[in-house]
C-alpha positions as a LaTeX table, in Angstrom:
\begin{tabular}{lrrr}
\hline
Residue & $x$ (\AA) & $y$ (\AA) & $z$ (\AA) \\
\hline
Met1 & 81.56 & $-33.02$ & $-17.28$ \\
Ala2 & 77.84 & $-33.48$ & $-18.00$ \\
Thr3 & 76.25 & $-32.36$ & $-21.23$ \\
Tyr4 & 72.63 & $-31.28$ & $-21.15$ \\
Val5 & 70.43 & $-31.54$ & $-24.18$ \\
Lys6 & 66.99 & $-30.01$ & $-24.46$ \\
Arg7 & 64.55 & $-32.71$ & $-25.47$ \\
Ala8 & 61.34 & $-30.74$ & $-25.71$ \\
Tyr9 & 60.10 & $-27.29$ & $-26.56$ \\
Arg10 & 56.80 & $-25.66$ & $-25.75$ \\
Tyr11 & 54.95 & $-23.72$ & $-28.39$ \\
Arg12 & 51.62 & $-22.03$ & $-28.26$ \\
Phe13 & 49.47 & $-22.51$ & $-31.30$ \\
His14 & 46.43 & $-20.34$ & $-32.04$ \\
Pro15 & 44.83 & $-21.60$ & $-35.26$ \\
Thr16 & 42.19 & $-19.71$ & $-37.12$ \\
Pro17 & 38.72 & $-21.32$ & $-37.16$ \\
Glu18 & 39.41 & $-22.67$ & $-40.67$ \\
Gln19 & 42.73 & $-24.14$ & $-39.55$ \\
Ala20 & 41.10 & $-25.65$ & $-36.45$ \\
Ala21 & 38.47 & $-27.37$ & $-38.59$ \\
Glu22 & 41.13 & $-28.75$ & $-40.95$ \\
Leu23 & 43.23 & $-30.00$ & $-38.03$ \\
Ala24 & 40.20 & $-31.69$ & $-36.47$ \\
Arg25 & 39.46 & $-33.48$ & $-39.77$ \\
Thr26 & 43.09 & $-34.53$ & $-40.16$ \\
Phe27 & 43.39 & $-35.84$ & $-36.60$ \\
Gly28 & 40.11 & $-37.70$ & $-37.05$ \\
Cys29 & 41.48 & $-39.43$ & $-40.15$ \\
Val30 & 44.72 & $-40.29$ & $-38.38$ \\
Arg31 & 42.78 & $-41.82$ & $-35.48$ \\
Lys32 & 40.64 & $-43.88$ & $-37.88$ \\
Val33 & 43.70 & $-45.29$ & $-39.66$ \\
Tyr34 & 45.45 & $-46.02$ & $-36.36$ \\
Asn35 & 42.37 & $-47.86$ & $-35.05$ \\
Met36 & 42.11 & $-49.90$ & $-38.26$ \\
Ala37 & 45.76 & $-50.96$ & $-38.01$ \\
Leu38 & 45.39 & $-51.75$ & $-34.32$ \\
Ala39 & 42.31 & $-53.90$ & $-34.99$ \\
Ala40 & 44.09 & $-55.83$ & $-37.75$ \\
Arg41 & 47.11 & $-56.47$ & $-35.56$ \\
Thr42 & 44.93 & $-57.47$ & $-32.59$ \\
Glu43 & 42.99 & $-59.96$ & $-34.71$ \\
Ala44 & 46.24 & $-61.42$ & $-36.04$ \\
Trp45 & 47.59 & $-61.71$ & $-32.50$ \\
Ala46 & 44.41 & $-63.61$ & $-31.47$ \\
Arg47 & 45.09 & $-66.05$ & $-34.35$ \\
Gln48 & 48.69 & $-66.31$ & $-33.12$ \\
Glu49 & 50.06 & $-64.72$ & $-36.28$ \\
Arg50 & 52.64 & $-62.00$ & $-36.57$ \\
Val51 & 51.96 & $-58.88$ & $-38.60$ \\
Thr52 & 54.94 & $-56.70$ & $-39.45$ \\
Cys53 & 54.86 & $-52.95$ & $-39.91$ \\
Asn54 & 55.34 & $-53.44$ & $-43.66$ \\
Gln55 & 52.34 & $-55.78$ & $-43.81$ \\
Thr56 & 50.25 & $-53.30$ & $-41.84$ \\
Ser57 & 51.29 & $-50.50$ & $-44.19$ \\
Ala58 & 50.44 & $-52.61$ & $-47.25$ \\
Met59 & 47.04 & $-53.46$ & $-45.77$ \\
Leu60 & 46.24 & $-49.81$ & $-45.11$ \\
Thr61 & 47.27 & $-48.66$ & $-48.57$ \\
Ala62 & 45.51 & $-51.46$ & $-50.44$ \\
\hline
\end{tabular}
């Protein structure tokens, strides 16, 4: 007997203009932080060093 589990749901989201502006700012900040972490890890990889998630987190919060 197979058991089926839903893994995704679809929602429609219609933000107000103020909410849309806040979401755009937030996503922009998230992208900036992600790119900074990716650059740090890429540079470490080029130097043949390992950077753990904890080290990346500490670097971003310093």
